ZASEPA-164599 format. One record per residue (C-alpha): residue in three letters; x, y, z. Coordinates in steps of 0.25 Angstrom, whole numbers, plus 2048, in hexadecimal, padded with zeros to 3 digits. Layout:
ALAXYZ/...
% end
This chain:
MET800800800/LYS80580E7FC/ILE80181A803/HIS8028287FC/ARG7FE835803/PHE7FA8427FD/VAL7F884F805/PHE7EC8577FF/ASN7E4864802/LEU7E686F80B/PHE7E4866817/GLN7F085D813/GLU7E8851813/ASN7EE843811/THR7E883B805/TYR7ED82D805/LEU7EE8247F9/ILE7F08157FC/THR7F480C7F1/ASP7F57FD7F1/LEU7FF7F47E9/LYS7F67F47DD/GLY7F58037DC/ASP7E78047E1/ALA7E58107EB/ILE7DC8167F6/VAL7DC8257F9/ILE7D9829807/ASP7D4837809/PRO7D583E7FC/GLY7D884C800/PHE7DC8527F2/SER7D485F7F1/ASN7D78647E3/GLU7DB8607D5/GLN7EA8617D7/GLU7EA8597E4/PHE7E184E7DD/LEU7EA84E7D1/SER7F684B7DA/PHE7EF83F7E0/LYS7EA83A7D2/ASN7F783C7CC/TYR7FE8337D7/LEU7F38287D4/THR7F78297C5/LYS8068297C7/ASN80681D7D0/GLU7FB8157C8/ILE7F28157D4/THR7E38127D3/LEU7DA8197DD/LYS7D080F7E3/THR7CA8157F0/ILE7C88217F8/ILE7C7821807/LEU7C482C810/THR7C982D81E/HIS7BF838821/GLY7B784381A/HIS7BE85081D/ILE7C0858811/ASP7CF857810/HIS7CE84880F/ILE7C4848805/ALA7C68537FB/GLY7CB84A7F0/LEU7BE8417EF/ASP7B88487E3/PHE7C58477DC/LEU7C68397DE/TYR7B78367DA/SER7B883E7CD/ASN7C58377C9/TYR7C48297CF/GLN7B58287D2/LEU7B98237E0/LYS7B08267ED/PRO7B78267FA/MET7B581C805/MET7B2822813/HIS7AB820820/GLU79C82381F/ALA79D82F829/THR7A783581F/MET79D837815/ASP79584181D/LEU7A2849820/ILE7A684A811/SER79885080F/LYS79B85B818/MET7A885F812/ALA7A4868807/ALA7A387480F/PHE7B0871816/GLY7B886E80A/SER7B487B803/THR7B988380E/TYR7C787D80B/GLY7C687D7FC/LEU7C586E7FC/PRO7BC8667F3/SER7B08607FA/PRO7AE8527F5/LYS7A084C7F2/VAL79A8427FB/TYR79A8357F3/GLN78F82B7F5/GLU79081C7F6/THR79E81F7FC/PRO7A4812803/TYR7A4813812/LEU7AE80E81B/ALA7AC808829/ASP7B5806835/GLY7BD7F9834/GLN7BA7F7826/THR7C57F181D/LEU7C87F780F/ASN7D07EF805/PHE7D67F77F9/GLY7DE7EE7F0/THR7E97E87F7/ILE7E77F1804/SER7DD7F280F/CYS7DA7FB81B/GLU7D17FC827/VAL7C7808829/ARG7C780D837/TYR7BC81883B/THR7C3823842/PRO7B982F845/GLY7BD83B84D/HIS7C3844843/ALA7B784283A/ASP7AB839839/GLY7AE82E82F/HIS7BD82E830/ILE7C482182E/VAL7D281D82D/LEU7D8812824/TYR7E180782A/PHE7EA7FF821/SER7EF7F482A/ASP7F87EC821/GLN8007F981E/LYS7FE7FF82D/VAL7F980C828/VAL7ED81482C/PHE7E7820825/THR7E1829830/GLY7DB835828/ASP7D9840833/VAL7D883783F/LEU7E7836843/PHE7F383E83E/LYS80283E843/GLU801844851/SER7F384984E/ILE7E584584C/GLY7D984A844/ARG7D1856848/SER7C4853850/ASP7BE86184F/LEU7B885F841/PRO7A985B83F/THR7A884C844/GLY7B584D84B/ASP7B7848859/TYR7C4847861/ASP7C083C86A/VAL7BB83485E/LEU7C8837856/LYS7D1832862/ASN7C9826863/SER7CA823854/ILE7D9824855/LEU7DB81C862/THR7D281085D/LYS7D381084E/LEU7E281584C/PHE7EA813858/THR7E6804858/LEU7ED80284B/PRO7FB7FC84B/GLU805807850/GLU80D806843/THR80180A83B/VAL805816832/VAL7FB822833/TYR7F7829826/PRO7EF83582A/GLY7E683F822/HIS7F084B825/GLY7FF84B828/PRO80A840829/GLU80983182C/THR80A82C83A/THR80981F841/ILE7FF81984C/ALA80B817855/TYR80F825854/GLU80282B856/LYS7FF823862/GLU80C829868/ASN80C837863/ASN7FE83C85F/PRO7FB847869/PHE7EC847867/ILE7EA83886B/LEU7F4837877/PHE7EB83B882/
% end
């Protein structure tokens, strides 16, 4: 499994492209917000002969979903997400326009994801873990064979996601981290929605928002 990170939009959001040995790929949280950013993503696919198969959203905040319309118009792909994320996306239009970001449509017949569900993509698979607290509908994706987890805006290096936004709750967020992330093997590499990678072991020892 190959992981490539793009950094998009004014929020410096991490968009991840995960490719298996056959060249089939998943994109997590497509944050490209304009034609230039999208072309950098599309050109990478073309140059490396990658076929985009699936979109997965960790949650529905505008900086993580800005590229959905680009992907639908070019690849006819609808995102997979937790059901509660659909409601959040429907409320993003006004928020996105404030920052000059596109506001994606709400796609019907979207595949919903549930806590504990296993997803298989070609030669790789992952587990869905429901992690609310930053936003309703937030999930993380754990690839046990590779010992990596994509945490969206739940856990960052030495930080955690905001809980002061609509549907956020600090106590719920902390519980999500303790029960769904800190129970993973300590060597698990954390790929967050913003900023650099870290590990579960490092955050257990150094994250000031959890150590009390």
